[in-house]
N, C-alpha and C positions, 0 to 999 in steps of 0.2 A: 301042669304049668310048663308052657314052652318058652325056653330061653333062646333068643336069637342073637346072632352076632352081626353087628353093624360095623360101620367105619369107626374103629377105635372105641368100641363099646359092646357091652352085652345088654340086652334089654328084654323086658316082658311087656307085650302090648302089640298094637297094630304095626308100628314102625318106630324107628328111633326118634322121631319127632312127636309121635303120639303114644307115649309109653305110660305104663303103670309104674314101672321101676326101671332104672338104668344105672349101670356102672361104667364109667368112662375110664380110659387108660391111654397111656402113651408107651409105645414100644421103643426101648433104647438098647439096641443090641440084644443081649440075652436077658435083659431085665424088662419086666412089664410094670410100669408105674401106675398104680390105680389112683386116679386123681379125684374122682367124685363118685359117690353112691347116693342116688336120689330115689325116694319112693314118694309118689304123690300122696298127700294126706289121706285121701279117701280109701287108699289101699294099704295104709299102715297097719301093722300088727298081724299081717298075713304071712310073714316069712319071706317076702320077696327079696329083700336085701341079702338074706342068708342064702337063698337059691342062686342069686347072681354071684355071690362070693364063691360058692361051691363050684360053679362053672369056671370061674377065673382060675381057681386052684387046679381043677381037672385039666384044663388046657395048658396051664403052666407045666404041670408034671408030665403030660404027654409030649410036650415040645422041649423038655429040658431047659425051661426058663426059670428065672427067679422073679419074685414079686416084691415090689416095694409099695408100701402103703402111705402115699402122701395124703390120701383120704383118711380121716381119723377113724372111720368105721373099719376100713380094711386094715389099718395099722393095728387096731385093737384085736381084730379077729386073727391076725397072724401071730399073736403073742404066744399061744400054747406051743409046746415042744413038738407036737405032731406036724407043725409046719416048718421045722428047722431045715428041711430039705429044699424048700423053695423060697424062704425068706431072704431078701437081698440085704 
C-alpha cells in the first residue's frame, strides 16, 4: 500500500482528490496538527487510516516535530505512552 504526500495531506489512491483514504494536516511551526482522517466507506476495515497515521508519526519523528490531534481519530491514536515523544 503506497502512501503519498500531497499538499498538507497523506493519502492512498490516485491523487489527493481521488483517494481511498486521506489524512489532512496543518503545519504550525514545529507542530503538525492532524485535522481530518477520512477513508471512503468502500475501503473501510482495511487498515488505511492506521497506515496514514503511521506515516504521520514516522515523518514527525524524522523531522523532530510534534503532533496534535484535532482529528478525533488521531487524538485517540496518540494516547498510548509510545507517542509521548511526539504528542503536542
